[in-house]
N, C-alpha and C positions, 0 to 999 in steps of 0.2 A: 285241136286248139281249145283254150280255157273259152269257157261262155262267155268272161267279162270280157274278153278282147278282140276290138271290131278292127277289122281291114274294110277300111273305108274306101270306094269302088265309084269311080266320075272320068268322064274321057279326058275333062281339063285337067284333074285331080292326075292321075296318070303322065301327060303331054308333061306339065310342070315339072314331074316326077324324074323323065326321063331328061328335062334340061339339067335339072340339076345333078342328075349321075355324071351329064357330062362333061369329061374332063378339058376339052377345047370351051365352055360355055367361060365367058367374062364374067368379072363383080359385080356388075349391074346386070345381067341378065341372072345371074346367081341370085343378088336380092330380090328383084321381081318376082321369078315363080317360087322364090321362098314365100313372100307375101301370099301369091295367090293357095299358094300349100298347102297354107297355117289358115287362113281364111275358109279354104272347103273340109279340111279337120273341125274346127272350132265351130260353125254351123251345123256339122253332125254332132259335135260335143254336148248342144245348147239344145239340141233338138227335145229333150225329153224335160228340159227343165218345167216346175211347177211355176203356174200362172196365178192370179187372183183377180176377180172381175174388178173393174172400177169404172163408176160413173166419170164421164168428162162430158165438155159441152164443145161440139164442132163450130162451127159458123153458121151452122144450118138450125140442128136441133140436140138435144141431150142424146146421149146412147151408151153403152155398154162397152167399153173394153178392157183389153187384159195387160197387167202388169204382170213383169216377171216380181216372185213371192223368194223366193230363195237366197240366202245372202250368199257372196263366192269370193272368192281371193284367188289373185291370179297370181303364180310363185315361178318365174323364169329361172331355171337354173343356169346363172351364170358362167360361163361366157355366151356361151352359143344359144343359150335359151332366148335374151333380148333378142333374136333373129326375127323368132314367132311373138315378143308379146307388141309390134304393132295392131299386127293384125287383131290380136285379143282386145284390144283396147279401142279399138274400131269397133266390135260388135257387141264389146261391154263394155263404154265409157265411162260408166260410174262404178265401177268395182274397182278396191285397192288392189292394191302391189305388192307382195312379198318377194323378199330376195334371198337367194342363199349360194354363194361363193363358190366352187367347187373346183381346184385343177387338179389336172390327172395327172400322175407321174409316168412318165414314156416307158420305165424301165419295169416298173413294179403293176401300173395300169391303176392301183388305189388312188381314189381321190381325197385331195388334203382339201379342208373349209379354211379359207381367207377370210369371208365377211358374210353376214347373217343381218335380217334385216326386215321383222314382220307384223304385223298386225298384233297386240298384245294379247287380246282373246280370241281364238277360233273355235271355240266347242258349236257356234250355230254357225257354222261357213261349213259349204264346199269348197276344197282345193282344187284349183286347176292346173297343176303342174305343168311346165313346157319345158321338155326336151329335145330338141331335131333327133339325137342321135341317143337309142336304147341300144346299149352295148352290153358290157360285163350285165348291167343292172346296177352296179355302185353306187354311182350319184344318185339314181332315182333313189334308191333306198333311203338315204342318207338325208333326201330329202324330205320325204315322208313319212319320217324320222322324227324330224324337226318340226312338222306344223302337227303332228301328232300330240308332242310334247306340248303343244300350245290349244289342246282338246279338239283338235279339228278330227273327224271322223270316216268324212266322206270325201275319198280321194278320185280324180281323175289325172289322168294322166295323157299326154298326148306329144309324141311323136312321129317325125317325119318316117326315119325307117325302122328296123327293130332287128335285132338278131333273137334267135330263139333260145339261144343261152340267158341272154336276160331277161325274155319275157319268162320264163321259167324259175330263173330266181325269183324276182321281183311278185311273180303271184303265188309262189310256194309262200312267203314271206309276209304279202298282203292278198287276200283271196279275193278280199271284197273289193278291191278296187277295181277301178275302170280301164281299161286302158284301146287308145285310139292311136291307128295307125296308118301309114299310104302303104307301108309294104314289110313283111315279114321276109328278111333276106336270108341267104343260105347258111351263112355258119361266122363264126371270126376266125380271124389268121392268129398267126405264132404271137402279131404285136396287141392281141385283144380287139383289131379294126375290124367293124364291120363287112364281108365279103356278100356281092358285088360294092355295096355302099355307093358311097358318093366323095369320098375320102376325109378331110376334119372340116365339119359344117363352119366353127367358126372363123377360121382361116378362110375361107372360100369366102362367106356372106363379109366379112372386114375390111378383106383385101390384103389381110397379113400376113 
C-alpha cells in the first residue's frame, strides 16, 4: 500500500461501514451512519493539522491556547460528496467550501463535469476532497486538477471505500496527495463498480 494511503480503523467506524454496506439498510440508517463514518475519517484527517499559540482569557484567568493555523478548503465532489459535507462543516465550521459537479456515464464510466465553483485563489490552501467512492479514480483526478489550477498544492482525499485500481491511478498521478479511507475493497467489476462495495452511495443517501 502507498505510504500516503491511510485506512482508518475504529470499532465504531467498522460498525457503521457494515450498516452502509448492508442492502437492507434504509435511507435513514444510511444517512445516519454516513455521518458517523465521515466524522471518524475527518477526525483522522485533521489529526496532524498545524496550530499556533494564542492568548485568551477564560472566566478565571489568562491562558495560552491553540488555534488552527492552516488554511483549508473543503471540496465535495457532487453529488455523493455532499453526503460527507455536514460532518466536515461540523468539525471545520469556518472553512470555505468549493464545488465540482461530475456525473459518471454509466456506459463508459467516464466522468463529465457539469458544475464548478471555487474560491478564486487557493495557493495558500490545503484542499480536503470529499468523495465517498474511489472507483476508477477519474472523478478524483478531475477534482485534483481543478483545485491545482487555482494554485492549491496540498491535497487530502477522503473516501468511504476505495478500489485498488482507483488508488493506483490517483497515487501514480499525484504521489504527494494523502488518501484516507475506511476500507480498501477487492476490485472493480465489469461495470466499474466497487466490489463488495455498497452500491451507489448517492442514490442510497438521497433516496433516489
